[in-house]
C-alpha atoms as one frame of an Amber mdcrd trajectory, in Angstrom:
protein
 129.306  89.578 230.004 126.032  92.319 230.236 124.831  91.782 226.700 121.920
  94.538 225.639 119.922  95.649 223.222 120.956  97.653 221.029 118.304 100.233
 221.732 119.375  99.788 225.383 122.833 100.660 224.399 121.726 103.878 222.471
 119.729 104.529 225.494 122.417 104.392 228.451 124.779 105.915 226.300 122.927
 109.112 225.784 120.985 108.592 229.757 125.045 109.005 230.867 126.086 112.236
 228.803 126.392 114.986 230.800 126.935 118.011 228.765 130.152 119.879 228.466
 130.428 123.735 230.018 130.571 126.186 227.007 132.688 128.836 226.034 132.438
 131.945 224.145 134.238 131.409 220.420 134.866 134.507 217.470 132.472 134.082
 215.044 134.731 132.800 212.126 136.007 129.641 214.805 132.449 128.380 214.796
 131.349 126.360 211.942 130.258 122.964 213.064 130.369 123.629 216.857 127.074
 123.543 218.927 125.079 127.160 220.291 125.454 126.872 224.330 123.339 129.945
 224.966 120.112 130.963 222.135 121.266 133.452 220.609 119.029 137.277 220.575
 118.385 139.377 217.597 119.139 143.060 218.361 117.558 144.323 215.370 114.242
 143.855 213.415 114.973 142.353 210.202 114.407 144.245 207.896 115.017 147.331
 209.485 112.310 149.137 207.272 109.632 148.343 204.027 112.841 147.309 201.640
 112.739 146.896 197.980 112.385 143.359 196.729 113.530 144.469 193.528 115.168
 146.442 190.894 111.868 149.250 190.233 109.943 151.953 191.089 108.245 153.246
 193.610 104.859 154.758 193.183 101.230 154.432 195.142  98.755 151.915 193.517
  96.374 154.321 192.917  98.508 156.129 190.138  99.711 152.660 188.277  97.926
 153.353 185.234  99.105 156.929 185.087 101.457 158.056 183.764 104.589 158.972
 186.495 107.517 161.625 186.690 110.258 160.538 188.749 111.291 162.368 191.302
 114.919 160.858 192.643 116.866 157.253 192.531 117.231 155.731 195.412 120.275
 152.894 195.510 120.338 150.192 198.373 122.077 151.680 201.502 120.834 155.249
 200.602 117.958 156.251 202.813 114.797 158.359 200.098 114.801 161.698 200.671
 112.287 162.981 199.238 108.347 160.832 199.425 106.100 159.731 196.711 103.193
 161.936 196.095 100.271 161.968 193.402 101.199 160.587 189.654 105.399 160.430
 191.272 107.888 157.674 191.426 111.126 156.796 192.704 113.317 154.443 191.033
 114.451 152.162 193.180 117.352 149.066 193.974 116.803 145.318 195.588 117.282
 145.941 199.034 116.671 149.547 199.057 114.455 151.508 201.774 110.575 152.384
 200.321 110.086 156.129 200.373 106.529 157.581 202.051 103.669 157.335 199.510
 104.777 155.068 198.039 102.534 151.367 198.215 104.221 149.077 195.478 107.039
 148.690 193.602 106.958 147.926 189.996 109.514 145.601 188.371 111.602 147.769
 186.249 111.031 144.733 183.137 106.879 145.978 183.461 107.730 149.116 183.138
 108.605 152.016 179.368 109.933 155.516 179.682 108.046 157.953 177.732 109.945
 160.464 175.223 109.803 162.727 178.067 111.197 160.239 180.621 108.191 159.787
 182.457 107.346 156.210 183.381 104.418 154.310 182.298 103.318 151.164 184.129
 102.614 148.359 181.584 101.624 146.270 184.558  98.699 147.722 186.572  97.949
 144.727 188.932 101.723 143.807 189.987 102.003 142.381 193.944 103.300 144.659
 196.632 107.253 143.879 195.740 107.796 145.234 199.316 109.362 143.483 202.179
 107.866 144.878 205.078 110.110 146.345 207.764 110.692 143.375 211.183 108.736
 140.433 208.767 111.553 138.030 209.005 112.843 138.940 212.567 111.816 141.337
 215.101 114.087 142.655 218.442 114.479 140.936 221.069 113.763 137.370 219.226
 115.764 134.116 219.251 117.032 133.115 215.735 118.646 130.748 216.928 118.734
 128.436 219.347 120.444 126.405 222.500 122.399 122.831 221.460 121.679 124.311
 217.276 124.746 123.055 215.450 125.598 126.024 213.795 126.246 125.388 209.365
 126.735 128.303 207.028 123.277 129.510 207.360 123.719 129.397 211.149 126.727
 131.535 210.546 125.124 134.389 208.449 122.025 134.686 210.821 124.602 135.114
 213.810 126.887 137.927 211.327 123.378 139.997 210.389 122.369 140.149 214.316
 126.020 141.122 215.247 127.263 138.022 217.009 130.509 138.039 216.714 131.395
 136.149 219.455 128.723 133.053 220.422 128.755 130.824 222.966 129.494 127.020
 222.049 129.866 123.893 223.748 133.178 123.036 224.890 134.212 119.901 222.369
 134.523 116.682 224.245 138.254 115.449 224.159 138.531 112.474 222.556 141.831
 110.865 222.559 141.901 107.360 220.250 144.063 104.424 221.011 144.417 101.301
 218.662 145.786  97.574 220.353 146.633  95.348 218.173 150.388  93.273 217.783
 149.453  93.079 214.374 149.270  96.400 213.098 151.384  98.868 211.956 150.977
 102.082 211.088 149.333 103.784 207.734 153.750 104.748 206.800 155.056 101.364
 207.944 155.220  98.513 205.212 152.960  95.598 206.223 154.834  92.148 206.595
 154.260  88.992 207.504 151.180  88.255 209.339 151.100  92.605 209.314 147.950
  94.615 209.139 148.279  98.558 208.688 146.108 100.248 210.952 143.008 101.956
 209.271 141.236 102.025 212.500 143.146 105.030 214.283 142.617 107.366 210.793
 138.969 106.016 210.691 138.081 107.190 213.942 140.086 110.587 213.902 138.289
 111.059 210.382 134.949 110.281 211.944 135.909 113.219 215.271 137.493 115.504
 213.196 133.467 115.508 210.754 131.776 116.435 213.673 134.216 118.997 214.689
 135.954 116.913 217.347 139.708 117.276 217.319 140.761 114.040 218.359 144.102
 112.818 220.812 145.884 110.150 219.081 147.642 107.513 221.466 148.850 105.050
 218.678 149.265 101.855 217.779 148.734  99.929 221.679 149.947  96.449 222.200
 148.218  93.847 222.947 150.074  93.516 226.551 148.706  94.600 230.009 151.091
  96.683 230.762 150.930  98.850 227.522 147.235  99.037 227.492 147.188 100.079
 231.496 150.102 102.797 230.437 148.477 103.520 227.608 144.957 104.586 229.952
 146.544 105.653 232.701 148.070 108.001 229.508 145.347 109.798 228.069 142.416
 109.691 231.350 143.852 112.833 232.296 143.610 114.283 229.543 139.868 112.717
 228.634 136.702 113.703 228.910 136.161 109.949 226.095 138.774 107.646 225.727
 137.900 105.298 222.500 139.659 102.482 222.511 139.485 100.154 218.913 140.237
  95.974 219.090 141.076  94.123 222.339 137.299  93.780 224.233 136.176  90.311
 222.376 136.791  87.120 224.753 139.706  85.560 223.338 143.564  85.820 225.234
 145.286  89.422 224.339 141.286  90.526 224.256 142.769  92.344 227.870 141.351
  95.751 227.610 138.617  94.989 229.679 139.987  94.141 231.825 142.715  96.920
 231.924 139.762  99.948 231.809 138.083  98.072 235.305 141.593  98.355 237.158
 141.985 102.396 236.213 138.642 102.057 237.989 135.661 101.952 234.659 132.748
 100.721 235.752 130.371  99.000 232.323 126.857 100.112 230.899 127.099  97.052
 228.772 130.145  95.224 227.469 127.666  93.345 224.479 125.357  94.991 222.391
 122.875  92.295 220.303 124.220  94.043 217.120 126.102  92.715 213.897 128.801
  93.762 213.302 129.567  95.680 216.370 128.366  92.722 219.228 131.710  93.197
 220.977 131.501  96.996 222.471 132.232  97.629 225.773 130.965 101.455 226.855
 131.479 102.194 230.567 132.811 105.705 233.242 134.466 106.556 235.639 133.683
 109.766 237.603 133.257 112.496 234.752 135.239 110.042 232.638 133.849 108.541
 229.607 135.261 104.994 227.776 134.311 103.149 224.662 135.668  99.739 223.256
 135.236  99.153 220.139 135.825  95.824 218.171 138.884  95.761 215.841 137.206
  95.226 212.307 136.399  98.208 210.421 133.801  97.918 209.412 132.192  97.460
 213.062 133.640 100.432 214.011 132.337 102.361 211.432 128.792 101.290 212.324
 129.353 101.770 216.375 130.737 105.051 215.416 127.513 106.598 213.056 125.062
 104.484 215.259 125.927 104.504 218.832 128.926 107.234 219.708 127.882 110.475
 217.016 124.642 110.525 218.737 126.725 110.412 222.671 129.288 112.696 221.212
 126.616 115.456 220.119 124.530 114.708 223.403 127.784 115.985 225.540 127.665
 118.904 222.477 123.780 119.956 223.679 122.711 118.587 220.528 119.971 116.159
 220.664 121.130 114.458 216.957 118.119 112.531 216.458 118.389 109.774 213.083
 117.393 111.003 210.126 116.173 107.971 207.905 114.850 108.207 204.529 112.329
 106.621 202.552 112.972 104.346 199.856 112.768 101.087 198.188 114.291  97.804
 197.814 115.902  96.857 193.979 116.640  93.427 194.764 115.743  90.512 197.793
 118.314  90.351 200.418 118.714  87.942 203.087 121.306  88.095 206.418 121.546
  85.920 209.767 119.293  88.105 212.441 119.268  85.785 215.298 118.949  88.012
 218.131 120.974  91.089 216.895 120.126  94.056 215.315 121.742  93.889 212.001
 123.055  96.496 209.701 123.537  96.613 205.805 125.738  99.012 203.725 123.165
 100.442 200.347 123.710 103.213 197.884 120.608 104.682 195.843 119.996 103.824
 192.231 117.858 105.908 192.066 115.953 108.655 193.847 114.042 106.949 196.309
 116.012 103.462 195.724 118.421 102.090 197.047 120.245  98.422 196.811 122.357
  96.163 198.808 126.011  96.839 198.596 128.809  93.420 197.686 129.649  93.122
 201.478 131.616  90.547 202.332 131.633  91.293 206.598 133.385  93.665 208.595
 136.716  93.978 207.752 134.972  94.732 203.795 135.510  98.378 205.015 135.713
  99.068 201.211 132.479  98.814 200.722 131.538 101.737 203.066 133.739 103.890
 200.988 130.521 102.879 197.906 127.885 103.680 200.614 125.532 105.887 200.956
 123.263 105.089 203.877 122.970 101.871 206.475 119.810  99.966 205.984 118.739
  98.270 209.728 117.194  95.158 209.685 113.792  94.971 211.184 114.767  92.269
 214.833 113.368  88.832 213.963 113.582  88.879 210.095 116.104  87.878 207.846
 114.910  88.714 204.440 113.846  91.294 202.790 112.442  91.326 198.853 112.455
  93.780 196.503 110.076  96.517 195.873 109.521  96.794 199.889 109.454  99.988
 202.017 112.631 100.380 203.779 114.097 103.342 205.610 118.251 103.769 205.360
 120.181 106.766 207.617 122.485 108.097 205.058 126.053 108.600 205.791
């Protein structure tokens, strides 16, 4: 079988990923999507010199004098009068600064005299003016192709009037779970049966990325059942995810079925634990990924390999976000030549400890995990106090 290192698997999957085309959508539906083209501002931001706070707009040369208020300028209204010598304008945050004024004194640093004039109690004030176009110039690129649209990007899209952003199409992903031992979550497992957790897990992973999964249900461990499920999924998918049936047992029939349906494998094993029996292939523009049946292995493979691949399909390069931390206690593993990954949690800022973890079927451990710790290749023991790099999840 074609076995590769984790790094090779990651590189092969990313190199194989051909970005999907773009589509125009309504702004209200854009959260979590990936921009398929740059977004350019149609206005200066701010569009005028505006006050950074509530106070009085005046000339710095007059700060030591008592000033006459010539008008009040609320946000949303242009000034009606310029500010001349020994004059000021009462102004609100976000309102345009009147001609003649070169600073705004916050209201807390002023006092009103009996005759209604204003005296400044702080003559060393900052300008407190947001200058025209200091944030963005009209015609400037404000968001780049490949950015994931978060609430911050949503605000920027709205501010530049981009109500129909062009985003990458979401990959069509079909999820198939193989196993004669499985029943769906609403069923009661009896005898040697267990509930199907991978179907729910994989759909949740996809939904968290903004991808709408197509769940194909449980598939029996027979050649005909797997073949029919794959054939049914192929015309309506960009990626077929199969859980289980990819190892070397008598009932591991997924690889054979995929080959018979035209898929060529880039790899069939990855030197990683958990997740070694992972395969990845393609048939033209259609991809397939066979995942181990154990739920922690499925979780780890999705986080480390599938998530970057799916983002690449949507035009986003997802670099792993690693956080430096100190290990709270010793931890060991049987690494051999494999990359070993375990769940950890933060005990305090910058300190992590391994969780009780019984192996790749122990999905409960992941509910308390805050990050994944990967052992350096060839190293099977990490000592308390060691500096490690963990991947938040």
